[in-house]
Phi, psi and omega in degrees: 000145178281170181288141177265112182271003179074196182256143178287164184303321183264025184302313183295317179297318179296319180298318178298315181295318179299313181300318179299316184286329175294321178294320178298319179296317181294327182275346183285163181257356182281181178287125182270131179269135177232161178232132180264127178231161175271114186240106179053051176075000180238147176291139181226132178263116181251149180288146178252132179227171172266138175227149177298131179303317185288342183279343186271163181239139171293146180279114181292346180261006184302138180286343188297327183234027184301314180287326186288343180303329182287357179305320178234097186304323181293315179290328176296317178297317178297323180297323177291319185279320183223074187296337184261359178295147181307319180296322179293316179293326176295323179295318177297319178301317179298311184295325180294338181269345192259165177297134179301322182276345180209087183293007174269355182236142180289141180282124177304328179295328178290321178298320179297317178298317180299316180293323179296318178292329179293318185268322187251357184064185185279119181271316182252136178286154172278198180211133182227164167273172179294339179278354179092019178269129181284119176270323176217141182104016179301314182291323178296321178295320178299319179292319179295324175297317179299325182277349182077022179287141187280316188238156177227137177278130183216145169279159184237124180282161180299160182297334183281005185302131177248176178293329174295321177296318180302312181296318182293315181292319179301315182295316182296322178292319181296326185271004174298140183302331184268008181294134187283314187245112183282163170299152172292166185306307184293320179295328175294317177299318180295322179293321177296316179298319180301316180294320179294322179291342177281001177101004179281145180288162178301322180297319179293317179296317180299318179296320179298320183267004177059046176227171177284154178301321179298322178293321178297315178300318178299314183293323178290327175297316179300315181298318178298320179295319179294321177298321178296316179298319180297316179298319181286341181280347185287133174240019179106320182237350180220143176202155178288167180234160179302324182295342178291349181249013184304319188268012184251024187307304185293323179296317181293321178294322178292325175301315180299313183297316181290322178297315180298320180293317182290330180300329180294337181261309183207119179295320180297316178297322179297319179293319179298316179298314181300312183298316183289321177293320178297322177299319179294325178293316178299327179281002174072031176281157184286168180297320181292327176290316181299326180297336182286346185275117178246174183305328182266012183303317183295312183295319186280324190234323193274317188307314184291346182255351180285134174292160184305323183294341182254000180278121178253111185290143176288133176276161176294145181303132179280154181293329180154172179247127182284141175262114184303132175085348182251353181055039180226159175235153175238159181296131181278172180300133179298146181307320182294326178291315178299322179295316179296319179295321181298319179294318178300319180298319179299316181293320179298313181295320178296318179297318181298314182294316181293327179292317184278322190246017185305318184278351184276337179053043175280168178298322180294319180292326178294317179297317180297319179296321178295318179297314181298316180295318179296320178294319180297317180296319180297314179296317181299318179294322181287328182291336181297304177293329178297321178294319178297315179297323179295321179293322177297315179299321180294319178295321180296327184268349188298315185297309181293329178296323180291323176297316179299316178298319179296321178297318178296322178294320180292322175301317178294326178298321179300316178296315180296323180296317179297316180294321180294322178295317181296326182265355180070027184251012183282129173269094188295325181294315179294323179294320180297319178297323179293323179292321177297322177295323177297317179298319179296320180293319178295326177296315178298321179295321179296318179296320180295325179291331177299325182275333190257329187245114184273332180237082186291144174270193184298319182295310181294322178298318179298316181300313181295319181293321180297317180292322180296319180294332177287346181075027182257000000 
């Protein structure tokens, strides 16, 4: 169940006003506007009325700015304790206007919404409870406030609405395919986690969010991983926040896919790869750079470039970790994995301090900035030879990959040929010309192998012999 924030101070006044305006709509002779919402698993048509913009309250439980609340810990705490206080509502107004990844800067999407409302007025109604709490339309209300507009069109939920209903309806409206402004990446992950924690299966959550179950599993893994990184970044007075990872969506998803694949071969290698890639993400490297990091990246490229202050020595392998009460031990973390985690922890703590104290210019923030910069330089230097080696590997594999692709195309050609024969649609003359082109291409390939391959294997020998017998 979600948190119950209670009723706002003007709840009774809002309820009276809502009831009056609903009666006016019911008594009127004009066309009545309704809004369809999903209400306790069933579609419900609710009446739309006009309400004063200033009389309504932002929803403190809205998923739209859930991660961004931590931008200002003091105001976040006040928001939990007194969600309807003017300062708390002002904080929500601020966050709704700002960039998800950097709440100190205004979101261009908010400016676009404001201009759209200025020129085209409000196209879609919001949604409120009888107490005047916005279930949907929080951002629109913020834009209308900026414009000084007096009224906002809103649908009205039934009197029996609870906080669980508010959360459920908001989510269902947000996930409609035609919704204009999606949740930010981290807020979407938090909404998925919330639904899963309510006891819903991954398949149900995935269906709700219109994604595959595998994608849902991936996103929840990423969120769990981010929570672990945040916990490890804490040094008592500074720590990273979920919003610090807003712009790393694709990189984090690629970490999961590569980690899952490597786990099938070696769990230790998968952990080393994950830790080093996450460190590179924290260091703000691009997606193409992060892709260059493989399990042996540290040993092959990074170790020799790390300054002494960042070198975490491998400990001797431990005998095992005892399981209390079972008189058994399990294999402890491999030294190389522990080493990779230790380096990531150093980078995380440095990033946390520089993020929180960057403007303070304390001795601690200067030291953290130097550590972060040294780690970035070491990674940048290591990624250069790693990139060169990756390009060499790609060139080495390019020729055989093209042969493999051609074989798959020919296999498909066999199927197409059979189907064309059965339907009588085969153009035999055109097919014959294509086969002649294939023979010419294979001849050129045989000549190229004469120049490139000095010790041919069975495959190349067959190709050359076939061409020789053709007399070409």
